[in-house]
C-alpha positions, 0 to 999 in steps of 0.5 A: 528451559530455552533462553529467551532471544534478544530482540535485534530489529525493532519496527518503530511506528512514527507519527503520520502527521502530528509529532505528538502522536508518538508513543512513550514506548517508541521513544524509549526504544529509539533511545535504547537502540544502538542505531536507527535505520530511517527511510529519510534521515532528515525527516527522522532527524526532525523527530529525534530532535524534538524529543532530544534523542541523539542516535547514529542514523543510517539511511535505508530506503528503496534504492539502497536497500540491498547495500544498506541491508547488508550493513545492518545485518552485519551490525546485528551480527556484532550484537547491536540493536536496530530500530527501523523507522519509515518517514511516517507510520508503521515500517514494512507496510507498503515499505522497503522495510519488508525486505530487512525483516525477511532477512533478519528472520532468515538469519535468526534475529528476532523482530519486534513491533512497537505499535503505533500510527498507520495511515491505512487503518486510520483512513479506513476507520474515518471513511464510513465504508465497511470495515468488516472485511477489507483488502489492502492493495498499496500502491498501484504499479506505474506500468499501464498494463500492470495497473489494468490487470491489478484493477481488473482482478479486483473488479468482482472483489466484494470486500472494501479496497484500500490503496495509497497514492501520491498526489501527482498520480491521484487523478490518473489513478481515479480515472483507471479505477473508474474505467476498470472498476466502474463507478462506486462510492469512495472516500479519499482521506489525506493529511491525517492528523495534520492541520489540513486533514481531510476526508471526502466521501464521494464517487469515482465519477465525481472525484474525477471531475472534482480533481481535474485541473487542480493542484493536488497536495498531500499523500492520499488513502483511497477507500473504494467500496467493494463490488456489489453482488448482483443477480445476472444471467450467465453470459452466452458463448456468442456474447463472450465471442463478441467481446473477445473479437472486439478485444482482438480488433482493438489490437490485443493478442488472443491470449491477452484478450482471453486473460482480460475476459477471464479476470472480468468474469471469473473464468479460466483463461485457458477455457476462453482461449480454447473456445476461440483459438 
């Protein structure tokens, strides 16, 4: 009979607001681990202090994950166990922890998750939007072209869309969503399980006006209604050419214009490029 493999890395979900939301099993895992890898050791330190847990902490975040990842792996090779936590919620979900999980799996270490809070799931449940099928899109890129391409690729997606966004980027993101997705019903959820928890059901157009000139606080989950299926007549070659030339006149390269129209109408970039090259 094959020997049961020992868990080397535990993914421990921590509260996304109220510190009382942590589970007894999560606390037990933090107690038993040889060390804890944390996104911000100061944030995790407060959680550990509340529950009287004293464990060695090592920082592991986006800008040191290559160097610290090797440190963690070496300790696991020595037989130690690590509890990985993010500042809030489930680690490795839109989080640098994804990398260390992949590395552990590639080296044959067993990884196990301790279930708990996840902002995406909580916000979706509170949004009032369809939860039958949804796609989690995480954070949009800060690069303008990447953001545009990402949003255009979702323009015809009928599933509910879920995004994360920081407060200082919220307005710009809402404006881009309005431009590339069109006006839709949305829900804006912030400060989940905290004193100022808020869920706002509105539209993209209204949200843009609502947050203009405002001091925006709190991390946001944005839930966007999926594209509605609509009967439409096929786009004629003349209409497609008109849009293609408009993009060229706006300064886009032919390949870029073809790519944008392909995303918009669900066509192949090569077909459009061949039509008007």
